[in-house]
C-alpha positions as a LaTeX table, in Angstrom:
\begin{tabular}{lrrr}
\hline
Residue & $x$ (\AA) & $y$ (\AA) & $z$ (\AA) \\
\hline
Unk1 & $-15.90$ & $-6.47$ & $-30.75$ \\
Unk2 & $-18.21$ & $-5.04$ & $-28.10$ \\
Unk3 & $-18.33$ & $-1.29$ & $-27.60$ \\
Unk4 & $-17.06$ & $-0.29$ & $-24.15$ \\
Unk5 & $-19.47$ & 1.00 & $-21.55$ \\
Unk6 & $-18.92$ & 2.86 & $-18.32$ \\
Unk7 & $-19.08$ & 1.27 & $-14.87$ \\
Unk8 & $-20.88$ & 3.05 & $-12.04$ \\
Unk9 & $-19.02$ & 1.96 & $-8.93$ \\
Unk10 & $-21.91$ & 2.55 & $-6.50$ \\
Unk11 & $-24.25$ & 0.45 & $-8.67$ \\
Unk12 & $-21.63$ & $-2.27$ & $-9.12$ \\
Unk13 & $-20.92$ & $-2.52$ & $-5.38$ \\
Unk14 & $-24.68$ & $-2.71$ & $-4.72$ \\
Unk15 & $-24.91$ & $-5.97$ & $-6.71$ \\
Unk16 & $-23.14$ & $-8.05$ & $-4.04$ \\
Unk17 & $-23.00$ & $-8.14$ & $-0.26$ \\
Unk18 & $-20.40$ & $-10.71$ & 0.77 \\
Unk19 & $-16.90$ & $-9.87$ & 1.97 \\
Unk20 & $-13.42$ & $-10.86$ & 0.79 \\
Unk21 & $-14.81$ & $-12.18$ & $-2.51$ \\
Unk22 & $-13.44$ & $-10.02$ & $-5.37$ \\
Unk23 & $-15.52$ & $-9.57$ & $-8.54$ \\
Unk24 & $-13.96$ & $-8.80$ & $-11.92$ \\
Unk25 & $-15.39$ & $-5.52$ & $-13.21$ \\
Unk26 & $-13.14$ & $-5.15$ & $-16.26$ \\
Unk27 & $-10.00$ & $-6.25$ & $-18.08$ \\
Unk28 & $-7.07$ & $-4.11$ & $-19.21$ \\
Unk29 & $-4.57$ & $-6.15$ & $-21.22$ \\
Unk30 & $-3.21$ & $-8.65$ & $-18.67$ \\
Unk31 & $-4.67$ & $-6.74$ & $-15.73$ \\
Unk32 & $-8.06$ & $-6.85$ & $-14.06$ \\
Unk33 & $-10.15$ & $-4.25$ & $-12.28$ \\
Unk34 & $-11.73$ & $-6.00$ & $-9.31$ \\
Unk35 & $-14.29$ & $-4.80$ & $-6.78$ \\
Unk36 & $-14.33$ & $-6.22$ & $-3.28$ \\
Unk37 & $-15.91$ & $-5.47$ & 0.07 \\
Unk38 & $-13.81$ & $-5.83$ & 3.20 \\
Unk39 & $-15.08$ & $-6.49$ & 6.73 \\
Unk40 & $-12.65$ & $-7.12$ & 9.56 \\
Unk41 & $-9.12$ & $-8.34$ & 8.98 \\
Unk42 & $-7.74$ & $-10.42$ & 6.09 \\
Unk43 & $-4.82$ & $-12.87$ & 6.22 \\
Unk44 & $-1.14$ & $-11.95$ & 6.18 \\
Unk45 & 0.28 & $-12.79$ & 2.75 \\
Unk46 & 2.46 & $-11.61$ & $-0.12$ \\
Unk47 & 2.53 & $-12.03$ & $-3.89$ \\
Unk48 & 5.75 & $-13.30$ & $-5.40$ \\
Unk49 & 5.36 & $-11.62$ & $-8.79$ \\
Unk50 & 2.37 & $-9.23$ & $-8.71$ \\
Unk51 & 2.06 & $-5.64$ & $-7.49$ \\
Unk52 & $-1.41$ & $-4.60$ & $-6.28$ \\
Unk53 & $-3.23$ & $-1.28$ & $-6.24$ \\
Unk54 & $-5.94$ & $-0.79$ & $-3.58$ \\
Unk55 & $-8.24$ & 2.22 & $-4.17$ \\
Unk56 & $-10.67$ & 2.87 & $-1.32$ \\
Unk57 & $-14.08$ & 3.85 & $-2.71$ \\
Unk58 & $-16.04$ & 3.87 & 0.57 \\
Unk59 & $-15.14$ & 3.25 & 4.19 \\
Unk60 & $-11.63$ & 3.21 & 5.59 \\
Unk61 & $-8.90$ & 0.61 & 5.28 \\
Unk62 & $-5.77$ & $-0.14$ & 7.26 \\
Unk63 & $-3.00$ & $-1.75$ & 5.25 \\
Unk64 & $-0.83$ & $-3.60$ & 7.70 \\
Unk65 & 2.83 & $-4.10$ & 6.98 \\
Unk66 & 5.24 & $-5.86$ & 9.34 \\
Unk67 & 6.92 & $-2.55$ & 10.22 \\
Unk68 & 3.98 & $-0.10$ & 10.09 \\
Unk69 & 0.31 & 0.47 & 9.33 \\
Unk70 & $-1.08$ & 2.83 & 6.67 \\
Unk71 & $-4.62$ & 4.20 & 6.92 \\
Unk72 & $-6.23$ & 4.64 & 3.49 \\
Unk73 & $-9.27$ & 6.93 & 3.27 \\
Unk74 & $-11.96$ & 7.13 & 0.55 \\
Unk75 & $-10.47$ & 8.53 & $-2.66$ \\
Unk76 & $-6.96$ & 7.37 & $-1.72$ \\
Unk77 & $-4.98$ & 4.39 & $-2.95$ \\
Unk78 & $-1.93$ & 2.42 & $-1.96$ \\
Unk79 & 0.29 & 0.22 & $-4.11$ \\
Unk80 & 1.74 & $-2.89$ & $-2.49$ \\
Unk81 & 4.88 & $-4.04$ & $-4.33$ \\
Unk82 & 5.31 & $-7.74$ & $-5.04$ \\
Unk83 & 7.13 & $-9.64$ & $-2.30$ \\
Unk84 & 5.82 & $-7.29$ & 0.41 \\
Unk85 & 3.97 & $-9.03$ & 3.22 \\
Unk86 & 0.71 & $-7.22$ & 3.95 \\
Unk87 & $-2.64$ & $-7.57$ & 5.68 \\
Unk88 & $-5.63$ & $-5.42$ & 4.62 \\
Unk89 & $-8.26$ & $-4.59$ & 7.24 \\
Unk90 & $-11.55$ & $-2.70$ & 7.09 \\
Unk91 & $-11.92$ & $-0.04$ & 9.75 \\
Unk92 & $-15.27$ & 1.05 & 11.16 \\
Unk93 & $-17.31$ & $-1.74$ & 9.56 \\
Unk94 & $-17.31$ & $-2.28$ & 5.81 \\
Unk95 & $-14.86$ & $-0.93$ & 3.24 \\
Unk96 & $-15.35$ & $-0.95$ & $-0.54$ \\
Unk97 & $-12.15$ & $-1.31$ & $-2.54$ \\
Unk98 & $-11.23$ & $-1.27$ & $-6.23$ \\
Unk99 & $-8.22$ & $-3.46$ & $-7.00$ \\
Unk100 & $-6.01$ & $-3.17$ & $-10.06$ \\
Unk101 & $-3.72$ & $-6.14$ & $-10.42$ \\
Unk102 & $-2.44$ & $-8.68$ & $-12.95$ \\
Unk103 & $-5.04$ & $-11.29$ & $-13.87$ \\
Unk104 & $-2.73$ & $-13.97$ & $-12.43$ \\
Unk105 & $-3.09$ & $-12.57$ & $-8.89$ \\
Unk106 & $-4.56$ & $-14.95$ & $-6.31$ \\
Unk107 & $-6.30$ & $-12.95$ & $-3.59$ \\
Unk108 & $-4.45$ & $-14.73$ & $-0.76$ \\
Unk109 & $-1.09$ & $-14.75$ & $-2.55$ \\
Unk110 & 1.35 & $-17.25$ & $-1.10$ \\
Unk111 & $-1.10$ & $-18.75$ & 1.42 \\
Unk112 & $-4.27$ & $-20.75$ & 0.97 \\
Unk113 & $-7.11$ & $-20.22$ & 3.46 \\
Unk114 & $-10.91$ & $-20.35$ & 3.53 \\
Unk115 & $-10.77$ & $-16.85$ & 1.96 \\
Unk116 & $-8.87$ & $-18.04$ & $-1.13$ \\
Unk117 & $-10.85$ & $-17.51$ & $-4.35$ \\
Unk118 & $-9.32$ & $-19.46$ & $-7.25$ \\
Unk119 & $-12.09$ & $-18.51$ & $-9.67$ \\
Unk120 & $-13.62$ & $-15.03$ & $-9.62$ \\
Unk121 & $-17.13$ & $-14.05$ & $-10.58$ \\
Unk122 & $-17.56$ & $-11.34$ & $-13.20$ \\
Unk123 & $-19.88$ & $-8.39$ & $-12.84$ \\
Unk124 & $-22.21$ & $-7.81$ & $-15.80$ \\
\hline
\end{tabular}
């Protein structure tokens, strides 16, 4: 068994530059910690069985829901319950987000688009 090591979020985010392409930074039982950079607006979608936690590390994010929008600032997080249609969007350029979600979670949920990532890269 490998001894655990810490993850520096700033260093980890600096290792990639593309958007809407989550990287696995760690595993916790059947959950994964994922890092992703947002730019612009994502696709409306929901997850039938998985809840998602979005923690904004840098930048600002708008989480769109059909009945309201929630602005999430750095150091804040929002949990989107399964079955809830949502649409994340970066405000003011780029947003860096830590996701905590079951390892079965497909980034585009119930829809498949050019942003769908069926296999995720792992950060070293």
